Chimera marker file (.cmm) of the C-alpha trace (Angstrom):
<marker_set name="trace">
<marker id="1" x="-0.172" y="-0.217" z="0.125" r="1" g="1" b="0" radius="0.5"/>
<marker id="2" x="3.328" y="2.102" z="0.641" r="1" g="1" b="0" radius="0.5"/>
<marker id="3" x="3.933" y="1.679" z="-2.570" r="1" g="1" b="0" radius="0.5"/>
<marker id="4" x="1.208" y="2.935" z="-4.639" r="1" g="1" b="0" radius="0.5"/>
<marker id="5" x="1.778" y="6.975" z="-3.936" r="1" g="1" b="0" radius="0.5"/>
<marker id="6" x="5.518" y="6.299" z="-4.515" r="1" g="1" b="0" radius="0.5"/>
<marker id="7" x="5.280" y="4.469" z="-8.182" r="1" g="1" b="0" radius="0.5"/>
<marker id="8" x="2.658" y="7.365" z="-8.892" r="1" g="1" b="0" radius="0.5"/>
<marker id="9" x="4.850" y="9.835" z="-7.816" r="1" g="1" b="0" radius="0.5"/>
<marker id="10" x="8.228" y="8.385" z="-10.060" r="1" g="1" b="0" radius="0.5"/>
<marker id="11" x="6.258" y="7.500" z="-13.129" r="1" g="1" b="0" radius="0.5"/>
<marker id="12" x="5.718" y="11.287" z="-14.021" r="1" g="1" b="0" radius="0.5"/>
<marker id="13" x="9.618" y="12.392" z="-13.116" r="1" g="1" b="0" radius="0.5"/>
<marker id="14" x="10.658" y="9.155" z="-15.657" r="1" g="1" b="0" radius="0.5"/>
<marker id="15" x="9.859" y="11.098" z="-18.304" r="1" g="1" b="0" radius="0.5"/>
<marker id="16" x="11.922" y="14.230" z="-17.544" r="1" g="1" b="0" radius="0.5"/>
<marker id="17" x="14.864" y="11.645" z="-17.499" r="1" g="1" b="0" radius="0.5"/>
<marker id="18" x="16.503" y="12.493" z="-20.671" r="1" g="1" b="0" radius="0.5"/>
<marker id="19" x="19.604" y="11.035" z="-22.448" r="1" g="1" b="0" radius="0.5"/>
<marker id="20" x="22.846" y="12.969" z="-23.379" r="1" g="1" b="0" radius="0.5"/>
<marker id="21" x="22.988" y="12.039" z="-27.748" r="1" g="1" b="0" radius="0.5"/>
<marker id="22" x="26.691" y="9.924" z="-28.489" r="1" g="1" b="0" radius="0.5"/>
<marker id="23" x="28.468" y="13.047" z="-30.041" r="1" g="1" b="0" radius="0.5"/>
<marker id="24" x="31.633" y="12.112" z="-32.198" r="1" g="1" b="0" radius="0.5"/>
<marker id="25" x="34.810" y="14.189" z="-31.419" r="1" g="1" b="0" radius="0.5"/>
<marker id="26" x="34.795" y="15.752" z="-35.325" r="1" g="1" b="0" radius="0.5"/>
<marker id="27" x="31.122" y="16.855" z="-34.135" r="1" g="1" b="0" radius="0.5"/>
<marker id="28" x="33.031" y="18.894" z="-31.161" r="1" g="1" b="0" radius="0.5"/>
<marker id="29" x="35.899" y="20.412" z="-33.047" r="1" g="1" b="0" radius="0.5"/>
<marker id="30" x="33.281" y="21.688" z="-36.274" r="1" g="1" b="0" radius="0.5"/>
<marker id="31" x="31.028" y="23.288" z="-33.263" r="1" g="1" b="0" radius="0.5"/>
<marker id="32" x="33.641" y="24.888" z="-31.632" r="1" g="1" b="0" radius="0.5"/>
<marker id="33" x="35.085" y="26.148" z="-34.519" r="1" g="1" b="0" radius="0.5"/>
<marker id="34" x="31.517" y="27.237" z="-35.477" r="1" g="1" b="0" radius="0.5"/>
<marker id="35" x="31.220" y="29.048" z="-32.345" r="1" g="1" b="0" radius="0.5"/>
<marker id="36" x="34.283" y="30.825" z="-32.830" r="1" g="1" b="0" radius="0.5"/>
<marker id="37" x="33.961" y="31.706" z="-35.701" r="1" g="1" b="0" radius="0.5"/>
<marker id="38" x="29.986" y="33.424" z="-34.747" r="1" g="1" b="0" radius="0.5"/>
<marker id="39" x="32.495" y="35.559" z="-32.056" r="1" g="1" b="0" radius="0.5"/>
<marker id="40" x="34.265" y="37.489" z="-34.466" r="1" g="1" b="0" radius="0.5"/>
<marker id="41" x="37.360" y="35.640" z="-33.967" r="1" g="1" b="0" radius="0.5"/>
<marker id="42" x="38.413" y="32.259" z="-34.962" r="1" g="1" b="0" radius="0.5"/>
<marker id="43" x="40.110" y="29.995" z="-32.117" r="1" g="1" b="0" radius="0.5"/>
<marker id="44" x="43.846" y="29.284" z="-32.768" r="1" g="1" b="0" radius="0.5"/>
<marker id="45" x="45.123" y="26.346" z="-31.776" r="1" g="1" b="0" radius="0.5"/>
<marker id="46" x="49.241" y="25.233" z="-31.734" r="1" g="1" b="0" radius="0.5"/>
<marker id="47" x="51.054" y="22.740" z="-30.510" r="1" g="1" b="0" radius="0.5"/>
<marker id="48" x="54.092" y="23.762" z="-29.163" r="1" g="1" b="0" radius="0.5"/>
<marker id="49" x="57.192" y="21.838" z="-28.531" r="1" g="1" b="0" radius="0.5"/>
<marker id="50" x="59.830" y="22.519" z="-25.999" r="1" g="1" b="0" radius="0.5"/>
<marker id="51" x="62.991" y="21.033" z="-25.624" r="1" g="1" b="0" radius="0.5"/>
<marker id="52" x="65.126" y="21.713" z="-22.504" r="1" g="1" b="0" radius="0.5"/>
<marker id="53" x="68.148" y="20.492" z="-21.372" r="1" g="1" b="0" radius="0.5"/>
<marker id="54" x="69.022" y="19.252" z="-18.075" r="1" g="1" b="0" radius="0.5"/>
<marker id="55" x="72.898" y="20.951" z="-17.008" r="1" g="1" b="0" radius="0.5"/>
<marker id="56" x="75.043" y="20.029" z="-13.806" r="1" g="1" b="0" radius="0.5"/>
<marker id="57" x="77.725" y="21.879" z="-13.554" r="1" g="1" b="0" radius="0.5"/>
<marker id="58" x="81.211" y="20.295" z="-13.761" r="1" g="1" b="0" radius="0.5"/>
<marker id="59" x="82.763" y="20.045" z="-10.215" r="1" g="1" b="0" radius="0.5"/>
<marker id="60" x="86.520" y="18.888" z="-9.595" r="1" g="1" b="0" radius="0.5"/>
<marker id="61" x="86.565" y="16.994" z="-7.083" r="1" g="1" b="0" radius="0.5"/>
<marker id="62" x="89.009" y="13.913" z="-5.496" r="1" g="1" b="0" radius="0.5"/>
<marker id="63" x="86.283" y="11.509" z="-7.039" r="1" g="1" b="0" radius="0.5"/>
<marker id="64" x="85.810" y="13.117" z="-10.689" r="1" g="1" b="0" radius="0.5"/>
<marker id="65" x="89.105" y="12.430" z="-12.915" r="1" g="1" b="0" radius="0.5"/>
<marker id="66" x="90.258" y="15.141" z="-14.952" r="1" g="1" b="0" radius="0.5"/>
<marker id="67" x="90.863" y="12.806" z="-17.703" r="1" g="1" b="0" radius="0.5"/>
<marker id="68" x="88.423" y="11.007" z="-19.672" r="1" g="1" b="0" radius="0.5"/>
<marker id="69" x="88.216" y="9.054" z="-22.690" r="1" g="1" b="0" radius="0.5"/>
<marker id="70" x="85.045" y="9.067" z="-25.338" r="1" g="1" b="0" radius="0.5"/>
<marker id="71" x="84.150" y="10.465" z="-29.089" r="1" g="1" b="0" radius="0.5"/>
<marker id="72" x="84.572" y="13.370" z="-30.311" r="1" g="1" b="0" radius="0.5"/>
<marker id="73" x="83.127" y="15.596" z="-33.506" r="1" g="1" b="0" radius="0.5"/>
<marker id="74" x="82.747" y="18.814" z="-34.487" r="1" g="1" b="0" radius="0.5"/>
<marker id="75" x="80.599" y="21.531" z="-35.808" r="1" g="1" b="0" radius="0.5"/>
<marker id="76" x="80.418" y="24.645" z="-37.890" r="1" g="1" b="0" radius="0.5"/>
<marker id="77" x="76.995" y="26.245" z="-37.200" r="1" g="1" b="0" radius="0.5"/>
<marker id="78" x="76.933" y="29.609" z="-37.793" r="1" g="1" b="0" radius="0.5"/>
<marker id="79" x="74.996" y="31.046" z="-34.260" r="1" g="1" b="0" radius="0.5"/>
<marker id="80" x="75.340" y="31.602" z="-30.614" r="1" g="1" b="0" radius="0.5"/>
<marker id="81" x="77.269" y="29.872" z="-28.214" r="1" g="1" b="0" radius="0.5"/>
<marker id="82" x="75.864" y="28.506" z="-25.141" r="1" g="1" b="0" radius="0.5"/>
<marker id="83" x="77.945" y="31.455" z="-23.393" r="1" g="1" b="0" radius="0.5"/>
<marker id="84" x="76.472" y="34.207" z="-25.928" r="1" g="1" b="0" radius="0.5"/>
<marker id="85" x="79.889" y="34.358" z="-28.232" r="1" g="1" b="0" radius="0.5"/>
<marker id="86" x="79.389" y="34.276" z="-31.654" r="1" g="1" b="0" radius="0.5"/>
<marker id="87" x="80.811" y="31.089" z="-32.880" r="1" g="1" b="0" radius="0.5"/>
<marker id="88" x="84.021" y="31.663" z="-34.595" r="1" g="1" b="0" radius="0.5"/>
<marker id="89" x="84.909" y="28.213" z="-36.745" r="1" g="1" b="0" radius="0.5"/>
<marker id="90" x="88.702" y="29.224" z="-36.758" r="1" g="1" b="0" radius="0.5"/>
<marker id="91" x="88.617" y="29.707" z="-33.247" r="1" g="1" b="0" radius="0.5"/>
<marker id="92" x="90.281" y="26.700" z="-30.843" r="1" g="1" b="0" radius="0.5"/>
<marker id="93" x="86.888" y="26.206" z="-29.190" r="1" g="1" b="0" radius="0.5"/>
<marker id="94" x="84.603" y="23.184" z="-27.674" r="1" g="1" b="0" radius="0.5"/>
<marker id="95" x="81.509" y="22.335" z="-26.832" r="1" g="1" b="0" radius="0.5"/>
<marker id="96" x="81.335" y="20.020" z="-23.354" r="1" g="1" b="0" radius="0.5"/>
<marker id="97" x="77.835" y="19.446" z="-21.422" r="1" g="1" b="0" radius="0.5"/>
<marker id="98" x="79.120" y="20.040" z="-18.128" r="1" g="1" b="0" radius="0.5"/>
<marker id="99" x="83.274" y="21.688" z="-17.906" r="1" g="1" b="0" radius="0.5"/>
<marker id="100" x="82.789" y="25.528" z="-16.953" r="1" g="1" b="0" radius="0.5"/>
<marker id="101" x="82.429" y="27.770" z="-19.436" r="1" g="1" b="0" radius="0.5"/>
<marker id="102" x="86.304" y="29.023" z="-19.607" r="1" g="1" b="0" radius="0.5"/>
<marker id="103" x="87.859" y="25.678" z="-19.117" r="1" g="1" b="0" radius="0.5"/>
<marker id="104" x="90.888" y="24.366" z="-20.883" r="1" g="1" b="0" radius="0.5"/>
<marker id="105" x="90.802" y="21.155" z="-22.602" r="1" g="1" b="0" radius="0.5"/>
<marker id="106" x="93.531" y="19.239" z="-23.949" r="1" g="1" b="0" radius="0.5"/>
<marker id="107" x="91.757" y="16.688" z="-26.962" r="1" g="1" b="0" radius="0.5"/>
<marker id="108" x="93.881" y="14.120" z="-27.908" r="1" g="1" b="0" radius="0.5"/>
<marker id="109" x="93.029" y="11.975" z="-31.005" r="1" g="1" b="0" radius="0.5"/>
<marker id="110" x="93.801" y="8.388" z="-29.933" r="1" g="1" b="0" radius="0.5"/>
<marker id="111" x="94.588" y="7.304" z="-33.225" r="1" g="1" b="0" radius="0.5"/>
<marker id="112" x="97.232" y="9.862" z="-34.474" r="1" g="1" b="0" radius="0.5"/>
<marker id="113" x="98.481" y="11.030" z="-31.338" r="1" g="1" b="0" radius="0.5"/>
<marker id="114" x="97.794" y="14.527" z="-32.582" r="1" g="1" b="0" radius="0.5"/>
<marker id="115" x="96.104" y="16.959" z="-30.122" r="1" g="1" b="0" radius="0.5"/>
<marker id="116" x="94.708" y="20.776" z="-29.462" r="1" g="1" b="0" radius="0.5"/>
<marker id="117" x="93.817" y="22.874" z="-26.877" r="1" g="1" b="0" radius="0.5"/>
<marker id="118" x="90.679" y="24.548" z="-27.014" r="1" g="1" b="0" radius="0.5"/>
<marker id="119" x="88.422" y="26.583" z="-24.639" r="1" g="1" b="0" radius="0.5"/>
<marker id="120" x="84.936" y="25.432" z="-23.375" r="1" g="1" b="0" radius="0.5"/>
<marker id="121" x="82.476" y="28.120" z="-24.815" r="1" g="1" b="0" radius="0.5"/>
<marker id="122" x="79.258" y="26.131" z="-25.680" r="1" g="1" b="0" radius="0.5"/>
<marker id="123" x="77.018" y="23.111" z="-24.622" r="1" g="1" b="0" radius="0.5"/>
<marker id="124" x="77.041" y="20.187" z="-26.058" r="1" g="1" b="0" radius="0.5"/>
<marker id="125" x="77.554" y="17.348" z="-27.928" r="1" g="1" b="0" radius="0.5"/>
<marker id="126" x="73.555" y="16.085" z="-28.003" r="1" g="1" b="0" radius="0.5"/>
<marker id="127" x="73.840" y="12.574" z="-29.683" r="1" g="1" b="0" radius="0.5"/>
<marker id="128" x="74.350" y="9.869" z="-27.715" r="1" g="1" b="0" radius="0.5"/>
<marker id="129" x="77.980" y="8.773" z="-26.831" r="1" g="1" b="0" radius="0.5"/>
<marker id="130" x="79.533" y="11.530" z="-27.668" r="1" g="1" b="0" radius="0.5"/>
<marker id="131" x="81.800" y="13.483" z="-24.879" r="1" g="1" b="0" radius="0.5"/>
<marker id="132" x="83.063" y="17.149" z="-26.954" r="1" g="1" b="0" radius="0.5"/>
<marker id="133" x="82.581" y="18.649" z="-30.036" r="1" g="1" b="0" radius="0.5"/>
<marker id="134" x="85.299" y="20.696" z="-31.540" r="1" g="1" b="0" radius="0.5"/>
<marker id="135" x="84.868" y="23.602" z="-33.915" r="1" g="1" b="0" radius="0.5"/>
<marker id="136" x="86.111" y="23.159" z="-37.275" r="1" g="1" b="0" radius="0.5"/>
<marker id="137" x="89.572" y="25.011" z="-36.788" r="1" g="1" b="0" radius="0.5"/>
<marker id="138" x="90.609" y="22.415" z="-34.024" r="1" g="1" b="0" radius="0.5"/>
<marker id="139" x="88.840" y="19.226" z="-35.742" r="1" g="1" b="0" radius="0.5"/>
<marker id="140" x="91.644" y="20.063" z="-38.920" r="1" g="1" b="0" radius="0.5"/>
<marker id="141" x="94.456" y="19.974" z="-35.840" r="1" g="1" b="0" radius="0.5"/>
<marker id="142" x="93.192" y="16.461" z="-34.554" r="1" g="1" b="0" radius="0.5"/>
<marker id="143" x="92.852" y="15.459" z="-38.298" r="1" g="1" b="0" radius="0.5"/>
<marker id="144" x="89.062" y="14.530" z="-37.961" r="1" g="1" b="0" radius="0.5"/>
<marker id="145" x="87.282" y="16.271" z="-40.572" r="1" g="1" b="0" radius="0.5"/>
<marker id="146" x="87.159" y="13.502" z="-43.146" r="1" g="1" b="0" radius="0.5"/>
<marker id="147" x="85.857" y="10.886" z="-40.633" r="1" g="1" b="0" radius="0.5"/>
<marker id="148" x="83.803" y="13.396" z="-38.911" r="1" g="1" b="0" radius="0.5"/>
<marker id="149" x="84.439" y="11.561" z="-35.391" r="1" g="1" b="0" radius="0.5"/>
<marker id="150" x="87.699" y="10.359" z="-33.636" r="1" g="1" b="0" radius="0.5"/>
<marker id="151" x="87.777" y="8.605" z="-30.381" r="1" g="1" b="0" radius="0.5"/>
<marker id="152" x="89.579" y="10.902" z="-28.457" r="1" g="1" b="0" radius="0.5"/>
<marker id="153" x="91.532" y="11.254" z="-24.933" r="1" g="1" b="0" radius="0.5"/>
<marker id="154" x="90.262" y="14.540" z="-22.900" r="1" g="1" b="0" radius="0.5"/>
<marker id="155" x="92.760" y="15.971" z="-20.211" r="1" g="1" b="0" radius="0.5"/>
<marker id="156" x="91.303" y="19.489" z="-17.834" r="1" g="1" b="0" radius="0.5"/>
<marker id="157" x="94.685" y="21.616" z="-18.127" r="1" g="1" b="0" radius="0.5"/>
<marker id="158" x="92.299" y="24.584" z="-15.953" r="1" g="1" b="0" radius="0.5"/>
<link id1="1" id2="2" r="1" g="1" b="0" radius="0.2"/>
<link id1="2" id2="3" r="1" g="1" b="0" radius="0.2"/>
<link id1="3" id2="4" r="1" g="1" b="0" radius="0.2"/>
<link id1="4" id2="5" r="1" g="1" b="0" radius="0.2"/>
<link id1="5" id2="6" r="1" g="1" b="0" radius="0.2"/>
<link id1="6" id2="7" r="1" g="1" b="0" radius="0.2"/>
<link id1="7" id2="8" r="1" g="1" b="0" radius="0.2"/>
<link id1="8" id2="9" r="1" g="1" b="0" radius="0.2"/>
<link id1="9" id2="10" r="1" g="1" b="0" radius="0.2"/>
<link id1="10" id2="11" r="1" g="1" b="0" radius="0.2"/>
<link id1="11" id2="12" r="1" g="1" b="0" radius="0.2"/>
<link id1="12" id2="13" r="1" g="1" b="0" radius="0.2"/>
<link id1="13" id2="14" r="1" g="1" b="0" radius="0.2"/>
<link id1="14" id2="15" r="1" g="1" b="0" radius="0.2"/>
<link id1="15" id2="16" r="1" g="1" b="0" radius="0.2"/>
<link id1="16" id2="17" r="1" g="1" b="0" radius="0.2"/>
<link id1="17" id2="18" r="1" g="1" b="0" radius="0.2"/>
<link id1="18" id2="19" r="1" g="1" b="0" radius="0.2"/>
<link id1="19" id2="20" r="1" g="1" b="0" radius="0.2"/>
<link id1="20" id2="21" r="1" g="1" b="0" radius="0.2"/>
<link id1="21" id2="22" r="1" g="1" b="0" radius="0.2"/>
<link id1="22" id2="23" r="1" g="1" b="0" radius="0.2"/>
<link id1="23" id2="24" r="1" g="1" b="0" radius="0.2"/>
<link id1="24" id2="25" r="1" g="1" b="0" radius="0.2"/>
<link id1="25" id2="26" r="1" g="1" b="0" radius="0.2"/>
<link id1="26" id2="27" r="1" g="1" b="0" radius="0.2"/>
<link id1="27" id2="28" r="1" g="1" b="0" radius="0.2"/>
<link id1="28" id2="29" r="1" g="1" b="0" radius="0.2"/>
<link id1="29" id2="30" r="1" g="1" b="0" radius="0.2"/>
<link id1="30" id2="31" r="1" g="1" b="0" radius="0.2"/>
<link id1="31" id2="32" r="1" g="1" b="0" radius="0.2"/>
<link id1="32" id2="33" r="1" g="1" b="0" radius="0.2"/>
<link id1="33" id2="34" r="1" g="1" b="0" radius="0.2"/>
<link id1="34" id2="35" r="1" g="1" b="0" radius="0.2"/>
<link id1="35" id2="36" r="1" g="1" b="0" radius="0.2"/>
<link id1="36" id2="37" r="1" g="1" b="0" radius="0.2"/>
<link id1="37" id2="38" r="1" g="1" b="0" radius="0.2"/>
<link id1="38" id2="39" r="1" g="1" b="0" radius="0.2"/>
<link id1="39" id2="40" r="1" g="1" b="0" radius="0.2"/>
<link id1="40" id2="41" r="1" g="1" b="0" radius="0.2"/>
<link id1="41" id2="42" r="1" g="1" b="0" radius="0.2"/>
<link id1="42" id2="43" r="1" g="1" b="0" radius="0.2"/>
<link id1="43" id2="44" r="1" g="1" b="0" radius="0.2"/>
<link id1="44" id2="45" r="1" g="1" b="0" radius="0.2"/>
<link id1="45" id2="46" r="1" g="1" b="0" radius="0.2"/>
<link id1="46" id2="47" r="1" g="1" b="0" radius="0.2"/>
<link id1="47" id2="48" r="1" g="1" b="0" radius="0.2"/>
<link id1="48" id2="49" r="1" g="1" b="0" radius="0.2"/>
<link id1="49" id2="50" r="1" g="1" b="0" radius="0.2"/>
<link id1="50" id2="51" r="1" g="1" b="0" radius="0.2"/>
<link id1="51" id2="52" r="1" g="1" b="0" radius="0.2"/>
<link id1="52" id2="53" r="1" g="1" b="0" radius="0.2"/>
<link id1="53" id2="54" r="1" g="1" b="0" radius="0.2"/>
<link id1="54" id2="55" r="1" g="1" b="0" radius="0.2"/>
<link id1="55" id2="56" r="1" g="1" b="0" radius="0.2"/>
<link id1="56" id2="57" r="1" g="1" b="0" radius="0.2"/>
<link id1="57" id2="58" r="1" g="1" b="0" radius="0.2"/>
<link id1="58" id2="59" r="1" g="1" b="0" radius="0.2"/>
<link id1="59" id2="60" r="1" g="1" b="0" radius="0.2"/>
<link id1="60" id2="61" r="1" g="1" b="0" radius="0.2"/>
<link id1="61" id2="62" r="1" g="1" b="0" radius="0.2"/>
<link id1="62" id2="63" r="1" g="1" b="0" radius="0.2"/>
<link id1="63" id2="64" r="1" g="1" b="0" radius="0.2"/>
<link id1="64" id2="65" r="1" g="1" b="0" radius="0.2"/>
<link id1="65" id2="66" r="1" g="1" b="0" radius="0.2"/>
<link id1="66" id2="67" r="1" g="1" b="0" radius="0.2"/>
<link id1="67" id2="68" r="1" g="1" b="0" radius="0.2"/>
<link id1="68" id2="69" r="1" g="1" b="0" radius="0.2"/>
<link id1="69" id2="70" r="1" g="1" b="0" radius="0.2"/>
<link id1="70" id2="71" r="1" g="1" b="0" radius="0.2"/>
<link id1="71" id2="72" r="1" g="1" b="0" radius="0.2"/>
<link id1="72" id2="73" r="1" g="1" b="0" radius="0.2"/>
<link id1="73" id2="74" r="1" g="1" b="0" radius="0.2"/>
<link id1="74" id2="75" r="1" g="1" b="0" radius="0.2"/>
<link id1="75" id2="76" r="1" g="1" b="0" radius="0.2"/>
<link id1="76" id2="77" r="1" g="1" b="0" radius="0.2"/>
<link id1="77" id2="78" r="1" g="1" b="0" radius="0.2"/>
<link id1="78" id2="79" r="1" g="1" b="0" radius="0.2"/>
<link id1="79" id2="80" r="1" g="1" b="0" radius="0.2"/>
<link id1="80" id2="81" r="1" g="1" b="0" radius="0.2"/>
<link id1="81" id2="82" r="1" g="1" b="0" radius="0.2"/>
<link id1="82" id2="83" r="1" g="1" b="0" radius="0.2"/>
<link id1="83" id2="84" r="1" g="1" b="0" radius="0.2"/>
<link id1="84" id2="85" r="1" g="1" b="0" radius="0.2"/>
<link id1="85" id2="86" r="1" g="1" b="0" radius="0.2"/>
<link id1="86" id2="87" r="1" g="1" b="0" radius="0.2"/>
<link id1="87" id2="88" r="1" g="1" b="0" radius="0.2"/>
<link id1="88" id2="89" r="1" g="1" b="0" radius="0.2"/>
<link id1="89" id2="90" r="1" g="1" b="0" radius="0.2"/>
<link id1="90" id2="91" r="1" g="1" b="0" radius="0.2"/>
<link id1="91" id2="92" r="1" g="1" b="0" radius="0.2"/>
<link id1="92" id2="93" r="1" g="1" b="0" radius="0.2"/>
<link id1="93" id2="94" r="1" g="1" b="0" radius="0.2"/>
<link id1="94" id2="95" r="1" g="1" b="0" radius="0.2"/>
<link id1="95" id2="96" r="1" g="1" b="0" radius="0.2"/>
<link id1="96" id2="97" r="1" g="1" b="0" radius="0.2"/>
<link id1="97" id2="98" r="1" g="1" b="0" radius="0.2"/>
<link id1="98" id2="99" r="1" g="1" b="0" radius="0.2"/>
<link id1="99" id2="100" r="1" g="1" b="0" radius="0.2"/>
<link id1="100" id2="101" r="1" g="1" b="0" radius="0.2"/>
<link id1="101" id2="102" r="1" g="1" b="0" radius="0.2"/>
<link id1="102" id2="103" r="1" g="1" b="0" radius="0.2"/>
<link id1="103" id2="104" r="1" g="1" b="0" radius="0.2"/>
<link id1="104" id2="105" r="1" g="1" b="0" radius="0.2"/>
<link id1="105" id2="106" r="1" g="1" b="0" radius="0.2"/>
<link id1="106" id2="107" r="1" g="1" b="0" radius="0.2"/>
<link id1="107" id2="108" r="1" g="1" b="0" radius="0.2"/>
<link id1="108" id2="109" r="1" g="1" b="0" radius="0.2"/>
<link id1="109" id2="110" r="1" g="1" b="0" radius="0.2"/>
<link id1="110" id2="111" r="1" g="1" b="0" radius="0.2"/>
<link id1="111" id2="112" r="1" g="1" b="0" radius="0.2"/>
<link id1="112" id2="113" r="1" g="1" b="0" radius="0.2"/>
<link id1="113" id2="114" r="1" g="1" b="0" radius="0.2"/>
<link id1="114" id2="115" r="1" g="1" b="0" radius="0.2"/>
<link id1="115" id2="116" r="1" g="1" b="0" radius="0.2"/>
<link id1="116" id2="117" r="1" g="1" b="0" radius="0.2"/>
<link id1="117" id2="118" r="1" g="1" b="0" radius="0.2"/>
<link id1="118" id2="119" r="1" g="1" b="0" radius="0.2"/>
<link id1="119" id2="120" r="1" g="1" b="0" radius="0.2"/>
<link id1="120" id2="121" r="1" g="1" b="0" radius="0.2"/>
<link id1="121" id2="122" r="1" g="1" b="0" radius="0.2"/>
<link id1="122" id2="123" r="1" g="1" b="0" radius="0.2"/>
<link id1="123" id2="124" r="1" g="1" b="0" radius="0.2"/>
<link id1="124" id2="125" r="1" g="1" b="0" radius="0.2"/>
<link id1="125" id2="126" r="1" g="1" b="0" radius="0.2"/>
<link id1="126" id2="127" r="1" g="1" b="0" radius="0.2"/>
<link id1="127" id2="128" r="1" g="1" b="0" radius="0.2"/>
<link id1="128" id2="129" r="1" g="1" b="0" radius="0.2"/>
<link id1="129" id2="130" r="1" g="1" b="0" radius="0.2"/>
<link id1="130" id2="131" r="1" g="1" b="0" radius="0.2"/>
<link id1="131" id2="132" r="1" g="1" b="0" radius="0.2"/>
<link id1="132" id2="133" r="1" g="1" b="0" radius="0.2"/>
<link id1="133" id2="134" r="1" g="1" b="0" radius="0.2"/>
<link id1="134" id2="135" r="1" g="1" b="0" radius="0.2"/>
<link id1="135" id2="136" r="1" g="1" b="0" radius="0.2"/>
<link id1="136" id2="137" r="1" g="1" b="0" radius="0.2"/>
<link id1="137" id2="138" r="1" g="1" b="0" radius="0.2"/>
<link id1="138" id2="139" r="1" g="1" b="0" radius="0.2"/>
<link id1="139" id2="140" r="1" g="1" b="0" radius="0.2"/>
<link id1="140" id2="141" r="1" g="1" b="0" radius="0.2"/>
<link id1="141" id2="142" r="1" g="1" b="0" radius="0.2"/>
<link id1="142" id2="143" r="1" g="1" b="0" radius="0.2"/>
<link id1="143" id2="144" r="1" g="1" b="0" radius="0.2"/>
<link id1="144" id2="145" r="1" g="1" b="0" radius="0.2"/>
<link id1="145" id2="146" r="1" g="1" b="0" radius="0.2"/>
<link id1="146" id2="147" r="1" g="1" b="0" radius="0.2"/>
<link id1="147" id2="148" r="1" g="1" b="0" radius="0.2"/>
<link id1="148" id2="149" r="1" g="1" b="0" radius="0.2"/>
<link id1="149" id2="150" r="1" g="1" b="0" radius="0.2"/>
<link id1="150" id2="151" r="1" g="1" b="0" radius="0.2"/>
<link id1="151" id2="152" r="1" g="1" b="0" radius="0.2"/>
<link id1="152" id2="153" r="1" g="1" b="0" radius="0.2"/>
<link id1="153" id2="154" r="1" g="1" b="0" radius="0.2"/>
<link id1="154" id2="155" r="1" g="1" b="0" radius="0.2"/>
<link id1="155" id2="156" r="1" g="1" b="0" radius="0.2"/>
<link id1="156" id2="157" r="1" g="1" b="0" radius="0.2"/>
<link id1="157" id2="158" r="1" g="1" b="0" radius="0.2"/>
</marker_set>
């Protein structure tokens, strides 16, 4: 007996229940474009890719050896270096991921024994397995221009 009033009240309310129609994603984007055009200004949707590079400063401690080995390459892009200098391909400079700017570094080509002293003024290289990028002039002195890369030994001078 108590159910009759509840059912009688629920039946008219059930007619008010509406379901949302299923909308496709393409329909929504078209509706958004139409709404933005009606407002007078089209909406601009752009994707922006930002590349961040984490830099860990080099610290000379008893645990870190000032000598290391790896692959060297060279670069000749005419651009600003990480320390703000204009890149000079004739200067004896190099890019290293962690050494402080201004550090003098002796780079020795292990295959030929040729070496050159460079000054760190840029960050890089950003190719896995490479330890230093030298300028074109330094690469010519090391004899690596034809091959592009060489196994080297790095010695921090000061």
